[in-house]
KELUM-163244 format. One line per 10 residues: number of its first residue (from 1); their letters; for each residue x, y, z of C-alpha. Coordinates in nm, 2 decimals. Layout:
REM KELUM-163244
NUM	A	X,Y,Z ~ ...
***
This chain:
REM KELUM-163244
1	MPTISLASLG	0.00,0.00,0.00 ~ 0.12,0.36,-0.06 ~ 0.27,0.55,0.23 ~ 0.08,0.87,0.34 ~ 0.19,1.20,0.50 ~ -0.04,1.48,0.60 ~ 0.00,1.85,0.67 ~ -0.29,2.00,0.86 ~ -0.33,2.38,0.85 ~ -0.57,2.61,1.02
11	CSKNLVDSEV	-0.79,2.56,1.32 ~ -0.84,2.27,1.56 ~ -1.17,2.17,1.37 ~ -0.95,2.11,1.06 ~ -0.72,1.90,1.28 ~ -1.00,1.67,1.38 ~ -1.09,1.63,1.01 ~ -0.73,1.53,0.95 ~ -0.74,1.28,1.23 ~ -1.05,1.12,1.09
21	MLGQLTRAGY	-0.89,1.09,0.74 ~ -0.57,0.93,0.90 ~ -0.79,0.69,1.09 ~ -0.97,0.57,0.78 ~ -0.65,0.54,0.58 ~ -0.47,0.34,0.85 ~ -0.77,0.10,0.88 ~ -0.76,0.05,0.51 ~ -0.39,-0.06,0.52 ~ -0.21,0.26,0.43
31	EIVDDHQDAD	0.11,0.34,0.62 ~ 0.13,0.68,0.78 ~ 0.48,0.85,0.78 ~ 0.60,1.17,0.95 ~ 0.85,1.27,0.68 ~ 0.70,1.40,0.35 ~ 1.02,1.27,0.18 ~ 0.91,0.91,0.25 ~ 0.54,0.96,0.14 ~ 0.39,0.83,-0.19
41	VIIINTCAFI	0.09,1.05,-0.13 ~ 0.10,1.38,0.05 ~ -0.23,1.53,0.17 ~ -0.26,1.90,0.26 ~ -0.57,1.99,0.47 ~ -0.60,2.36,0.39 ~ -0.76,2.66,0.55 ~ -0.92,2.95,0.37 ~ -1.08,3.16,0.65 ~ -0.88,3.48,0.60
51	GPAKEESIET	-0.61,3.62,0.37 ~ -0.31,3.50,0.57 ~ -0.45,3.15,0.60 ~ -0.50,3.13,0.22 ~ -0.15,3.25,0.17 ~ -0.01,2.98,0.40 ~ -0.21,2.72,0.23 ~ -0.08,2.81,-0.12 ~ 0.28,2.83,0.01 ~ 0.24,2.49,0.17
61	ILDLARFKED	0.11,2.34,-0.15 ~ 0.40,2.48,-0.35 ~ 0.65,2.38,-0.09 ~ 0.53,2.02,-0.06 ~ 0.50,1.98,-0.44 ~ 0.88,1.97,-0.46 ~ 0.86,1.62,-0.32 ~ 0.72,1.51,-0.65 ~ 1.07,1.58,-0.78 ~ 1.29,1.54,-0.48
71	GRCTSLVVTG	1.11,1.26,-0.30 ~ 0.90,0.96,-0.38 ~ 0.57,1.15,-0.39 ~ 0.34,1.05,-0.69 ~ 0.02,1.22,-0.57 ~ -0.04,1.56,-0.41 ~ -0.39,1.58,-0.26 ~ -0.54,1.91,-0.14 ~ -0.84,1.89,0.09 ~ -1.01,2.13,0.34
81	CMAQRYSNAL	-1.17,2.47,0.32 ~ -0.95,2.60,0.03 ~ -1.03,2.29,-0.17 ~ -1.40,2.34,-0.11 ~ -1.39,2.71,-0.18 ~ -1.15,2.74,-0.47 ~ -1.16,2.39,-0.63 ~ -1.19,2.52,-0.99 ~ -0.89,2.76,-0.95 ~ -0.68,2.50,-0.79
91	VSDMPEIDAV	-0.74,2.25,-1.07 ~ -0.68,2.50,-1.35 ~ -0.39,2.70,-1.19 ~ -0.19,2.44,-1.00 ~ -0.09,2.14,-1.22 ~ 0.12,2.01,-0.93 ~ -0.21,1.90,-0.76 ~ -0.34,1.55,-0.84 ~ -0.67,1.57,-0.64 ~ -0.89,1.84,-0.49
101	IGVHQYPQIV	-1.13,1.70,-0.23 ~ -1.39,1.90,-0.04 ~ -1.48,1.92,0.32 ~ -1.78,1.68,0.29 ~ -1.57,1.40,0.13 ~ -1.36,1.29,0.43 ~ -1.56,0.96,0.47 ~ -1.47,0.87,0.12 ~ -1.10,0.95,0.14 ~ -0.99,0.58,0.09
111	PLLDRLQDRQ	-1.18,0.51,-0.23 ~ -1.09,0.86,-0.36 ~ -0.72,0.79,-0.31 ~ -0.77,0.44,-0.47 ~ -0.90,0.62,-0.78 ~ -0.58,0.81,-0.81 ~ -0.40,0.50,-0.93 ~ -0.30,0.54,-1.30 ~ -0.51,0.85,-1.33 ~ -0.38,1.12,-1.57
121	DTLREIRRQP	-0.61,1.41,-1.50 ~ -0.68,1.59,-1.17 ~ -0.94,1.43,-0.96 ~ -1.20,1.69,-0.84 ~ -1.46,1.58,-0.58 ~ -1.66,1.86,-0.43 ~ -1.99,1.77,-0.25 ~ -2.23,2.06,-0.17 ~ -2.47,1.86,0.05 ~ -2.32,1.82,0.40
131	LPTDYSYPRI	-2.30,1.47,0.55 ~ -2.44,1.37,0.88 ~ -2.20,1.44,1.17 ~ -2.27,1.13,1.39 ~ -2.02,0.88,1.27 ~ -1.83,0.57,1.36 ~ -1.51,0.65,1.17 ~ -1.18,0.56,1.33 ~ -0.96,0.86,1.43 ~ -0.58,0.88,1.49
141	LTTPPHSVYM	-0.48,1.14,1.74 ~ -0.21,1.38,1.64 ~ -0.22,1.56,1.98 ~ -0.08,1.42,2.30 ~ -0.34,1.16,2.41 ~ -0.39,1.32,2.75 ~ -0.56,1.64,2.60 ~ -0.76,1.61,2.28 ~ -1.01,1.80,2.07 ~ -1.37,1.67,2.02
151	KIAEGCDRRC	-1.58,1.82,1.75 ~ -1.94,1.85,1.88 ~ -2.10,2.00,1.57 ~ -2.02,2.10,1.21 ~ -2.13,2.41,1.02 ~ -2.28,2.73,1.13 ~ -2.62,2.90,1.12 ~ -2.48,3.25,1.21 ~ -2.44,3.50,0.93 ~ -2.16,3.73,1.05
161	TFCIIPAIRG	-2.10,3.96,0.75 ~ -1.72,3.90,0.76 ~ -1.73,3.52,0.77 ~ -1.72,3.27,0.48 ~ -1.74,2.95,0.69 ~ -2.12,2.89,0.65 ~ -2.08,2.90,0.28 ~ -1.80,2.64,0.30 ~ -1.92,2.42,0.58 ~ -2.30,2.45,0.55
171	KQRSRTVASL	-2.56,2.48,0.83 ~ -2.50,2.36,1.18 ~ -2.53,1.98,1.23 ~ -2.48,1.88,1.59 ~ -2.37,1.53,1.70 ~ -2.59,1.36,1.96 ~ -2.51,1.36,2.32 ~ -2.49,0.98,2.32 ~ -2.23,0.97,2.04 ~ -2.01,1.23,2.21
181	VAEARDLAAQ	-2.03,1.05,2.55 ~ -1.93,0.73,2.37 ~ -1.63,0.90,2.20 ~ -1.53,1.06,2.53 ~ -1.52,0.72,2.70 ~ -1.30,0.59,2.42 ~ -1.07,0.88,2.46 ~ -1.05,0.85,2.83 ~ -0.97,0.48,2.79 ~ -0.67,0.59,2.58
191	GAVELNLISQ	-0.55,0.83,2.85 ~ -0.73,1.15,2.78 ~ -0.78,1.37,3.09 ~ -0.90,1.68,2.91 ~ -1.16,1.73,2.64 ~ -1.15,2.05,2.43 ~ -1.50,2.09,2.28 ~ -1.50,2.26,1.94 ~ -1.74,2.37,1.67 ~ -1.81,2.68,1.48
201	DTTWYGKDLP	-2.07,2.79,1.73 ~ -2.05,2.59,2.05 ~ -2.32,2.78,2.24 ~ -2.57,2.69,1.98 ~ -2.50,2.32,2.02 ~ -2.80,2.07,1.99 ~ -3.07,2.30,1.87 ~ -3.08,2.13,1.53 ~ -3.11,1.77,1.67 ~ -3.44,1.57,1.62
211	EPATLPDLLR	-3.45,1.55,2.00 ~ -3.31,1.89,2.08 ~ -3.03,1.92,2.34 ~ -2.83,2.21,2.48 ~ -2.47,2.27,2.57 ~ -2.55,2.24,2.94 ~ -2.71,1.90,2.87 ~ -2.39,1.79,2.70 ~ -2.16,1.92,2.97 ~ -2.36,1.74,3.24
221	ALDEVDGIRW	-2.33,1.41,3.05 ~ -1.96,1.45,2.98 ~ -1.90,1.55,3.34 ~ -1.99,1.19,3.44 ~ -1.73,1.02,3.21 ~ -1.47,0.84,3.43 ~ -1.12,0.96,3.38 ~ -1.20,1.30,3.23 ~ -1.08,1.58,3.46 ~ -1.11,1.89,3.25
231	IRPLYNHPVR	-1.38,1.99,3.00 ~ -1.33,2.31,2.80 ~ -1.59,2.43,2.56 ~ -1.43,2.66,2.30 ~ -1.58,2.90,2.04 ~ -1.88,3.02,2.25 ~ -2.09,3.29,2.07 ~ -2.23,3.54,2.32 ~ -2.58,3.50,2.19 ~ -2.76,3.22,2.38
241	FNNELIQTIA	-2.48,3.22,2.65 ~ -2.76,3.21,2.91 ~ -2.78,3.19,3.28 ~ -2.83,2.81,3.27 ~ -2.50,2.77,3.09 ~ -2.32,3.00,3.33 ~ -2.45,2.81,3.63 ~ -2.37,2.48,3.47 ~ -2.01,2.58,3.42 ~ -1.99,2.71,3.78
251	DLEHVCNYID	-2.14,2.39,3.93 ~ -1.99,2.10,3.74 ~ -1.68,1.95,3.89 ~ -1.48,1.89,3.57 ~ -1.58,2.19,3.35 ~ -1.30,2.44,3.36 ~ -1.36,2.79,3.50 ~ -1.26,2.92,3.15 ~ -1.48,3.08,2.89 ~ -1.37,3.14,2.53
261	MPLQHISDHM	-1.61,3.39,2.38 ~ -1.53,3.57,2.06 ~ -1.69,3.92,2.09 ~ -1.53,4.08,1.78 ~ -1.61,4.44,1.88 ~ -1.80,4.65,2.14 ~ -1.92,4.95,1.94 ~ -2.29,4.91,1.85 ~ -2.21,5.06,1.51 ~ -1.96,4.78,1.44
271	LTAMNREIKQ	-2.17,4.50,1.60 ~ -2.46,4.59,1.38 ~ -2.24,4.60,1.07 ~ -2.10,4.26,1.16 ~ -2.45,4.12,1.22 ~ -2.33,3.99,1.56 ~ -2.69,3.98,1.70 ~ -2.59,4.15,2.03 ~ -2.52,4.50,2.14 ~ -2.28,4.66,2.39
281	KETRGLLDRI	-2.52,4.68,2.68 ~ -2.61,4.31,2.66 ~ -2.24,4.22,2.62 ~ -2.14,4.41,2.93 ~ -2.43,4.26,3.13 ~ -2.33,3.91,3.02 ~ -1.97,3.96,3.13 ~ -2.08,4.09,3.47 ~ -2.31,3.79,3.53 ~ -2.03,3.55,3.43
291	RSHIPEVTLR	-1.78,3.71,3.67 ~ -2.03,3.72,3.96 ~ -2.13,3.36,3.92 ~ -1.79,3.20,3.84 ~ -1.52,3.33,4.08 ~ -1.17,3.33,3.93 ~ -1.31,3.27,3.58 ~ -1.06,3.31,3.30 ~ -1.21,3.51,3.01 ~ -1.07,3.48,2.66
301	TTFIVGFPGE	-1.20,3.67,2.36 ~ -1.11,3.78,2.01 ~ -1.16,4.11,1.83 ~ -1.15,4.24,1.47 ~ -0.99,4.57,1.40 ~ -1.02,4.76,1.07 ~ -1.37,4.63,0.98 ~ -1.52,4.85,0.70 ~ -1.66,5.17,0.84 ~ -1.47,5.14,1.17
311	TDQDFEALYD	-1.43,5.51,1.28 ~ -1.17,5.64,1.52 ~ -1.45,5.66,1.78 ~ -1.54,5.30,1.72 ~ -1.19,5.19,1.78 ~ -1.14,5.41,2.08 ~ -1.45,5.25,2.23 ~ -1.30,4.91,2.17 ~ -0.97,5.01,2.32 ~ -1.13,5.16,2.63
321	FVGDTRFDRV	-1.35,4.84,2.67 ~ -1.04,4.62,2.66 ~ -0.87,4.84,2.91 ~ -1.17,4.85,3.15 ~ -1.27,4.48,3.13 ~ -0.92,4.34,3.18 ~ -0.97,4.02,2.99 ~ -0.73,3.74,3.08 ~ -0.67,3.64,2.71 ~ -0.73,3.85,2.40
331	GVFIYSQEEH	-0.66,3.76,2.03 ~ -0.68,4.04,1.77 ~ -0.75,3.99,1.40 ~ -0.69,4.24,1.12 ~ -1.00,4.25,0.91 ~ -0.96,4.04,0.59 ~ -1.18,4.14,0.29 ~ -1.32,3.80,0.19 ~ -1.50,3.78,-0.15 ~ -1.86,3.66,-0.14
341	TPAAGYVDQI	-1.91,3.79,0.21 ~ -2.14,4.09,0.27 ~ -1.87,4.30,0.43 ~ -1.65,4.26,0.12 ~ -1.88,4.49,-0.06 ~ -1.91,4.75,0.21 ~ -1.80,5.10,0.14 ~ -1.54,5.27,0.36 ~ -1.29,4.99,0.36 ~ -1.01,5.08,0.60
351	PEEVKTERYN	-0.65,5.14,0.47 ~ -0.41,4.86,0.56 ~ -0.18,5.10,0.75 ~ -0.47,5.21,0.97 ~ -0.57,4.85,1.04 ~ -0.21,4.77,1.14 ~ -0.18,5.07,1.36 ~ -0.50,4.98,1.55 ~ -0.39,4.62,1.58 ~ -0.05,4.72,1.73
361	RLMALQRSIS	-0.22,4.96,1.98 ~ -0.47,4.70,2.10 ~ -0.21,4.42,2.13 ~ 0.03,4.65,2.32 ~ -0.25,4.73,2.57 ~ -0.34,4.36,2.61 ~ 0.03,4.27,2.66 ~ 0.05,4.50,2.96 ~ -0.28,4.36,3.10 ~ -0.16,4.00,3.05
371	LERNQHFIGR	0.17,4.07,3.23 ~ -0.01,4.23,3.52 ~ -0.25,3.94,3.55 ~ 0.03,3.68,3.52 ~ 0.23,3.86,3.79 ~ -0.05,3.79,4.03 ~ 0.04,3.42,4.01 ~ 0.40,3.47,4.15 ~ 0.43,3.29,4.48 ~ 0.11,3.09,4.44
381	SIPVLIDEVD	0.10,2.71,4.43 ~ -0.12,2.58,4.15 ~ -0.19,2.25,3.97 ~ -0.04,2.21,3.63 ~ -0.08,1.94,3.37 ~ 0.26,1.84,3.21 ~ 0.24,1.85,2.84 ~ 0.59,1.79,2.72 ~ 0.92,1.70,2.90 ~ 1.27,1.77,2.77
391	DENGNAVGRT	1.45,1.45,2.85 ~ 1.79,1.61,2.82 ~ 1.76,1.87,3.10 ~ 1.45,1.75,3.28 ~ 1.25,2.07,3.22 ~ 0.89,2.06,3.12 ~ 0.61,2.26,2.97 ~ 0.26,2.25,3.10 ~ -0.06,2.45,3.11 ~ -0.31,2.56,3.38
401	EADAPEVDNE	-0.69,2.57,3.37 ~ -0.65,2.93,3.27 ~ -0.49,2.83,2.94 ~ -0.64,2.66,2.63 ~ -0.44,2.45,2.38 ~ -0.21,2.63,2.14 ~ -0.35,2.98,2.19 ~ -0.28,3.07,2.56 ~ 0.00,3.07,2.81 ~ 0.25,2.80,2.89
411	VLLTGDGLTS	0.40,2.72,3.23 ~ 0.78,2.65,3.20 ~ 0.87,2.41,3.48 ~ 1.18,2.27,3.66 ~ 1.16,1.96,3.88 ~ 1.23,1.60,3.92 ~ 1.04,1.30,3.80 ~ 0.83,1.49,3.54 ~ 0.61,1.29,3.30 ~ 0.40,1.40,3.01
421	GAFVQATITD	0.03,1.38,3.09 ~ 0.08,1.40,3.47 ~ -0.06,1.66,3.71 ~ 0.18,1.83,3.94 ~ 0.17,2.10,4.20 ~ 0.40,2.39,4.12 ~ 0.50,2.72,4.28 ~ 0.51,3.01,4.03 ~ 0.85,3.19,4.06 ~ 0.83,3.44,3.77
431	AVEYDLVGRV	0.60,3.57,3.50 ~ 0.64,3.73,3.16 ~ 0.37,3.87,2.92 ~ 0.24,3.53,2.80 ~ 0.41,3.26,3.01 ~ 0.47,3.16,3.37 ~ 0.78,3.01,3.52 ~ 0.75,2.76,3.80 ~ 0.91,2.50,4.02 ~ 0.74,2.16,4.09
441	IDATTDGREQ	0.69,2.10,4.46 ~ 0.48,1.79,4.43 ~ 0.49,1.55,4.13 ~ 0.26,1.30,4.29 ~ -0.07,1.47,4.27 ~ -0.32,1.32,4.03 ~ -0.50,1.64,3.96 ~ -0.83,1.53,4.13 ~ -1.04,1.78,4.32 ~ -0.98,1.82,4.69
451	PGDKRRRSHP	-1.28,1.81,4.92 ~ -1.48,2.13,4.90 ~ -1.67,2.36,4.67 ~ -1.54,2.38,4.31 ~ -1.56,2.76,4.34 ~ -1.27,2.76,4.58 ~ -1.03,2.57,4.37 ~ -0.73,2.73,4.20 ~ -0.63,2.70,3.84 ~ -0.54,2.35,3.68
461	AVFIREPFKQ	-0.46,2.24,3.32 ~ -0.42,2.18,2.94 ~ -0.19,2.07,2.65 ~ 0.08,2.12,2.38 ~ 0.13,1.95,2.05 ~ 0.37,1.65,2.04 ~ 0.51,1.46,1.75 ~ 0.26,1.24,1.56 ~ 0.13,0.94,1.76 ~ -0.08,0.66,1.62
471	VVIESIP	-0.36,0.62,1.87 ~ -0.68,0.49,1.70 ~ -1.01,0.59,1.86 ~ -1.32,0.41,1.74 ~ -1.60,0.66,1.78 ~ -1.94,0.49,1.85 ~ -2.26,0.67,1.75
***
């Protein structure tokens, strides 16, 4: 059988798609290799969300195409959002590509690759009708097995004017609670202690199911899965983030006191233009309720600067809001004018130099806030989950409950007997803008809750990407 290598670009949702493809290919007898030089077939799972993501996808395709000359590669396969969105252009403009496969074809990846044998023209398979999301496909984890992503829904019903994802991925299709609990049990059996729940709109989970469910329903069910210590729902739209969800996060033992909620802006003018379905007053009230009901909550958000029509007054309102609210984590995107989105046709597009200046100002403000908040940890003893250990010097990298995979702070640790996937107790000795430095004082803790109310616990844990590991998870619907 041909050997396969895969490059996964973009978000964690794309990564899960890559893991599903790898699982099916492995079950069919394909050998997966880490080095593209050794692959007969190279698959590139692309992103096309914003301009920089598209540029990275094109650069990666061109870079890996060289292995058709310098390696043993006979087939270069492009999948993912760029394949779905720009299939015609990829086929016509990039002869290096042998197959273009859309986001709804992952279950057919094996027969599609089989069809590449002895094929002279480019294979183009783009399905417009989304497939059901409850599946029993095998999955190979490419993250450390102790902290994994679990996709709870696909697609999106929101119509934010800057976003192309609904046009690529389709309407929201939630997985059932039963299928997700079954997968969580499989993951826990393979060593997972943290589940990072992902979708395009996590707060909206379950409303499309034949027997409707809610995100609180799902969290309560997952909280009962043996072995899972931390549950982290990511990508929570503020609309429908109601009091029941707030109380559920506050009450459940294994749900992290961490909320990832992309707000995008605070000016009513901008929120209306973005079609965010919420205004400044409701946003501020929601944040106040969260902080009053979930002590020591970590708040992460993202904002867009340079959206068409953003005035100096709009930006200053956003700047002041960030300064007043003191978010724990903030990501900032420069607006990308994406064709076939409503905002692409808006008048008053903002010059690039103005976008960049606003981005730099807002990020500088958040860096100072992040440093200030990190310094509060100095001298504290907190639980940390070890993600990666440097065997040569014994140092390790971990994360706390205040940090989500890949996008938030790391804890740089020294100590003895450190093991990836283990919980330890560490004293924080120093802090910089986006990281903590600590010394392990107890490497024997298993990370379980001590007796007492969840509200009084301090921050625990998360993950970092390790080299490829073949761990097959059979998801049961």
